[in-house]
C-alpha positions as CSV (number, residue, x, y, z in Angstrom):
1,M,47.8,-12.1,-44.5
2,E,51.0,-12.6,-42.6
3,T,52.4,-16.0,-43.0
4,F,54.4,-18.0,-40.4
5,R,57.5,-17.9,-42.6
6,Q,57.3,-14.1,-42.8
7,K,56.8,-13.7,-39.1
8,H,59.6,-16.2,-38.2
9,P,62.3,-16.2,-40.8
10,G,64.5,-19.2,-40.5
11,Y,63.3,-21.5,-37.8
12,G,60.9,-20.4,-35.2
13,P,61.8,-20.4,-31.5
14,L,61.2,-26.5,-33.5
15,E,54.2,-41.5,-35.4
16,V,57.3,-42.6,-37.1
17,L,59.2,-43.0,-33.9
18,L,62.6,-41.8,-32.6
19,L,64.9,-44.7,-33.4
20,P,67.0,-45.8,-30.4
21,V,70.4,-47.3,-30.9
22,P,69.9,-51.0,-30.6
23,K,71.4,-52.6,-27.5
24,G,74.2,-55.0,-28.3
25,S,74.5,-53.8,-31.9
26,A,77.8,-53.8,-33.7
27,K,79.8,-50.6,-33.7
28,F,78.7,-48.3,-36.4
29,Q,80.8,-48.1,-39.6
30,K,82.3,-44.7,-39.9
31,E,83.4,-43.1,-43.1
32,T,85.4,-40.0,-43.9
33,L,83.2,-37.8,-46.0
34,W,84.5,-34.9,-48.1
35,A,82.1,-32.1,-48.9
36,S,81.9,-28.4,-48.8
37,V,80.0,-27.3,-45.7
38,P,78.6,-23.7,-45.2
39,R,80.4,-21.9,-42.4
40,Y,78.7,-19.4,-40.2
41,S,80.2,-17.1,-37.7
42,R,79.5,-18.2,-34.2
43,S,78.5,-14.7,-33.1
44,S,75.9,-14.3,-35.8
45,I,74.4,-17.8,-35.0
46,E,74.3,-17.1,-31.3
47,S,72.8,-13.7,-31.6
48,H,70.1,-14.9,-33.9
49,R,69.5,-17.9,-31.7
50,I,69.0,-15.7,-28.6
51,T,66.5,-13.6,-30.5
52,L,64.5,-16.6,-31.6
53,M,64.6,-18.2,-28.1
54,S,62.9,-15.1,-26.7
55,D,60.3,-15.2,-29.6
56,L,58.9,-18.7,-29.2
57,N,55.8,-19.6,-31.2
58,S,52.8,-18.1,-29.5
59,W,51.0,-20.9,-27.7
60,A,47.9,-19.9,-25.8
61,P,44.5,-21.5,-25.1
62,N,42.4,-20.7,-28.1
63,T,38.8,-21.8,-28.2
64,E,38.3,-20.3,-31.7
65,M,40.9,-22.7,-33.2
66,C,38.3,-25.5,-33.5
67,E,37.1,-23.7,-36.7
68,L,39.7,-25.2,-39.1
69,G,40.0,-23.3,-42.4
70,D,41.1,-25.0,-45.6
71,S,44.2,-22.7,-45.8
72,E,45.3,-23.4,-42.2
73,I,47.2,-25.9,-40.2
74,H,46.5,-25.9,-36.5
75,V,49.2,-27.0,-34.1
76,W,48.4,-27.7,-30.5
77,R,50.8,-28.0,-27.6
78,A,49.9,-30.3,-24.7
79,Y,51.8,-31.1,-21.6
80,L,51.0,-34.7,-20.7
81,D,51.5,-34.7,-16.9
82,S,47.7,-35.0,-16.4
83,Q,46.0,-35.5,-13.0
84,E,44.6,-38.9,-12.2
85,A,41.0,-37.7,-12.8
86,V,41.9,-36.4,-16.2
87,L,43.6,-39.7,-17.2
88,H,40.6,-41.6,-16.0
89,R,38.4,-39.4,-18.2
90,F,40.7,-40.0,-21.2
91,E,40.7,-43.8,-20.7
92,T,36.9,-43.9,-20.9
93,T,37.2,-42.4,-24.4
94,L,39.8,-44.9,-25.8
95,S,39.0,-47.8,-28.0
96,S,39.8,-51.4,-26.9
97,D,42.9,-51.5,-29.2
98,E,44.2,-48.2,-27.7
99,K,43.7,-49.5,-24.2
100,A,45.6,-52.7,-25.1
101,R,48.5,-50.6,-26.5
102,A,48.5,-48.5,-23.3
103,N,48.7,-51.7,-21.2
104,R,51.8,-52.9,-23.1
105,F,53.9,-50.1,-21.6
106,H,56.1,-51.3,-18.8
107,F,56.5,-48.0,-16.9
108,P,53.4,-46.1,-15.6
109,R,54.9,-42.8,-16.8
110,D,55.0,-44.1,-20.4
111,R,51.5,-45.6,-20.2
112,N,50.1,-42.4,-18.8
113,G,51.8,-40.4,-21.5
114,F,50.2,-42.5,-24.2
115,V,46.8,-42.3,-22.6
116,A,47.1,-38.5,-22.3
117,A,48.2,-38.0,-25.9
118,R,45.4,-40.2,-27.3
119,G,42.9,-38.5,-25.0
120,V,43.9,-35.0,-26.0
121,L,43.8,-36.1,-29.7
122,R,40.3,-37.4,-29.3
123,E,39.1,-34.3,-27.5
124,L,40.5,-32.0,-30.1
125,L,39.3,-34.1,-33.1
126,A,35.8,-34.3,-31.5
127,K,35.6,-30.5,-31.5
128,Y,36.7,-30.2,-35.1
129,V,34.2,-32.7,-36.5
130,G,31.3,-32.2,-34.0
131,R,31.2,-35.7,-32.6
132,G,31.9,-37.1,-29.1
133,P,35.5,-38.3,-28.4
134,R,34.4,-41.8,-27.6
135,G,32.6,-42.2,-31.0
136,L,35.7,-41.5,-33.1
137,Q,37.1,-44.4,-35.1
138,F,40.5,-44.6,-36.7
139,D,41.9,-46.4,-39.7
140,Y,45.6,-47.2,-40.1
141,G,47.8,-47.1,-43.2
142,P,50.2,-49.8,-44.3
143,Q,52.9,-48.2,-42.1
144,G,50.6,-47.6,-39.1
145,K,49.8,-43.9,-39.8
146,P,46.3,-43.3,-38.2
147,S,43.6,-41.4,-40.0
148,L,40.0,-40.5,-38.9
149,R,37.3,-42.7,-40.2
150,A,35.1,-39.9,-41.6
151,N,31.5,-39.9,-42.8
152,P,31.2,-39.5,-46.6
153,E,29.7,-36.0,-46.3
154,E,32.6,-34.7,-44.1
155,N,35.6,-32.8,-45.4
156,S,38.0,-35.1,-43.7
157,V,40.3,-33.7,-41.0
158,Q,43.9,-34.9,-41.4
159,F,46.0,-35.1,-38.2
160,N,49.4,-36.1,-36.9
161,V,50.7,-36.4,-33.3
162,S,54.2,-36.6,-31.7
163,H,55.2,-36.6,-28.1
164,S,58.5,-36.6,-26.3
165,H,59.3,-36.7,-22.6
166,G,55.9,-35.2,-21.4
167,L,55.2,-32.8,-24.3
168,A,53.0,-33.5,-27.3
169,L,52.4,-31.6,-30.5
170,L,49.1,-32.3,-32.4
171,A,48.6,-31.0,-35.9
172,F,45.4,-30.7,-37.9
173,A,44.4,-29.8,-41.4
174,R,41.6,-30.3,-43.9
175,G,42.3,-32.1,-47.1
176,R,46.1,-32.1,-46.9
177,H,48.7,-34.6,-45.7
178,L,50.9,-33.4,-42.8
179,G,53.5,-34.6,-40.4
180,V,54.7,-33.2,-37.1
181,D,57.5,-34.2,-34.7
182,V,58.9,-32.9,-31.4
183,E,61.9,-33.9,-29.4
184,L,63.5,-33.0,-26.1
185,I,67.0,-31.7,-26.8
186,R,69.3,-34.4,-25.2
187,P,73.0,-33.7,-25.6
188,E,74.0,-37.2,-24.5
189,F,72.0,-38.7,-27.5
190,A,73.3,-36.4,-30.2
191,V,76.5,-38.3,-31.1
192,D,78.3,-38.6,-34.4
193,E,77.7,-42.3,-34.6
194,I,73.9,-41.8,-34.8
195,A,74.3,-39.0,-37.3
196,D,76.5,-41.1,-39.5
197,R,73.9,-43.9,-39.5
198,Y,70.6,-41.9,-39.9
199,F,71.6,-38.6,-41.5
200,S,72.5,-37.9,-45.1
201,P,76.2,-37.2,-45.8
202,E,75.4,-33.5,-46.3
203,E,73.6,-33.4,-42.9
204,A,76.4,-35.2,-41.1
205,M,79.0,-32.8,-42.5
206,E,76.9,-29.7,-41.7
207,L,76.6,-31.0,-38.1
208,R,80.3,-31.5,-37.7
209,G,81.0,-27.9,-39.0
210,L,79.1,-26.3,-36.1
211,P,80.5,-25.2,-32.8
212,P,80.1,-27.8,-30.1
213,S,77.6,-25.6,-28.2
214,L,75.2,-25.8,-31.1
215,R,75.5,-29.4,-32.1
216,A,72.9,-30.9,-29.8
217,E,70.2,-28.5,-30.9
218,A,71.2,-28.9,-34.6
219,F,71.1,-32.7,-34.2
220,F,67.4,-32.6,-33.1
221,L,66.5,-29.9,-35.6
222,C,67.6,-32.4,-38.2
223,W,66.0,-35.3,-36.6
224,T,62.6,-33.7,-36.2
225,R,62.6,-32.3,-39.7
226,K,63.4,-35.7,-41.2
227,E,60.7,-37.4,-39.1
228,A,58.0,-34.8,-39.9
229,Y,58.7,-35.3,-43.7
230,I,58.6,-39.1,-43.4
231,K,55.4,-38.9,-41.4
232,A,53.7,-36.5,-43.8
233,R,54.4,-39.0,-46.6
234,G,53.0,-41.9,-44.5
235,E,55.5,-44.5,-45.8
236,G,57.5,-45.0,-42.7
237,L,61.1,-46.2,-42.9
238,H,60.5,-47.4,-46.5
239,I,61.9,-44.0,-47.3
240,P,65.7,-44.3,-46.9
241,L,66.8,-41.6,-44.4
242,G,69.8,-40.8,-46.6
243,S,67.7,-40.2,-49.7
244,F,66.8,-36.7,-48.8
245,H,68.3,-34.0,-46.6
246,V,67.3,-31.0,-44.5
247,S,69.1,-28.0,-43.2
248,L,70.0,-28.1,-39.5
249,T,72.0,-25.1,-38.5
250,P,70.2,-23.1,-35.7
251,G,69.2,-19.7,-36.8
252,Q,69.3,-20.5,-40.6
253,P,66.3,-21.0,-42.8
254,E,64.8,-24.5,-42.7
255,R,65.2,-26.3,-46.0
256,L,64.0,-29.7,-47.5
257,E,65.7,-31.2,-50.5
258,S,64.1,-34.3,-51.8
259,A,62.7,-35.7,-55.1
260,D,59.3,-34.3,-54.3
261,S,60.3,-31.3,-52.2
262,S,58.0,-29.0,-54.4
263,R,55.0,-30.9,-53.0
264,W,55.8,-29.9,-49.3
265,S,56.4,-27.0,-47.0
266,L,58.6,-27.3,-44.0
267,Y,58.3,-25.2,-40.9
268,S,60.2,-25.2,-37.6
269,L,58.4,-25.1,-34.2
270,R,59.6,-24.1,-30.8
271,P,57.0,-25.3,-28.3
272,D,59.3,-25.0,-25.3
273,P,62.9,-23.8,-24.7
274,R,64.0,-27.4,-24.0
275,Y,62.4,-28.8,-27.2
276,V,62.5,-28.5,-30.9
277,G,59.9,-29.5,-33.4
278,A,59.0,-29.5,-37.1
279,L,55.9,-29.4,-39.3
280,V,55.7,-30.6,-42.9
281,G,52.5,-29.9,-44.8
282,E,51.3,-30.6,-48.3
283,G,51.2,-27.7,-50.7
284,G,51.9,-24.1,-49.9
285,G,50.0,-20.9,-49.2
286,W,48.6,-22.1,-45.8
287,R,49.3,-20.5,-42.4
288,V,50.0,-22.0,-39.1
289,R,47.9,-21.2,-36.0
290,Y,49.0,-22.3,-32.5
291,G,47.0,-23.3,-29.5
292,E,47.7,-24.8,-26.1
293,W,45.5,-27.6,-24.9
294,K,44.1,-27.2,-21.4
295,S,42.0,-29.7,-19.6
296,D,38.4,-28.5,-19.1
297,G,38.1,-26.8,-15.8
298,S,41.9,-26.4,-15.3
């Protein structure tokens, strides 16, 4: 059976949270780092990147994807600009603590995005486990990672969710830990000071070795890969961000180097030309299937 890695060599056309730079914080300490950084010709990177951009992961409505095999990870794409009637339907399925979290958002756009993401999660999970969305209950790990409170006879469905600027990715698997992350590519955010603070020395140097036209995408490739790994482990920021590193050059194979990297598989996702994402799943030998969530009746 063809695997995702065979179909998309390198990275495919890619709730630990995205860390903002604290307002009023002191200037970041910058160090001069010396390391050998792989150099790639700009023409080879650009040609490969153009090919991948035209070969985005295949996201399409797929009703068959609610049959989740043990050797599969399902990743769903959902645009969160839901109509008022859909948001109201979602709100009726949320728990009291989810509604309280939604009401803490200052801006309606952020509140609606949270409600939509949780509503889509509940609708998809309900189909996987054969229960109503409103009846699902969640437990939360020490670092806040949610998990489905399953019946003892159920083969528990693991899940992870990420959303950024109106787009969500939702990943599901049976019996394996996983993490997913997505980010809108924002050139104004991808600055050296943030890379110096949150990336490993190897990652920061690889980023600096790229042409300026590729750095914003490379920055967020790195960010999403690191976030997906941290989320899969479920330990939050107790994992120092400099204690492991990932590859980040667009068009080159994704790579994770950590003390436990043999436990995990890393894949790149491209849900939209403006976004990059990453998926980390426990073990190997599984395949990725893609679906696009659509509201019933839309």
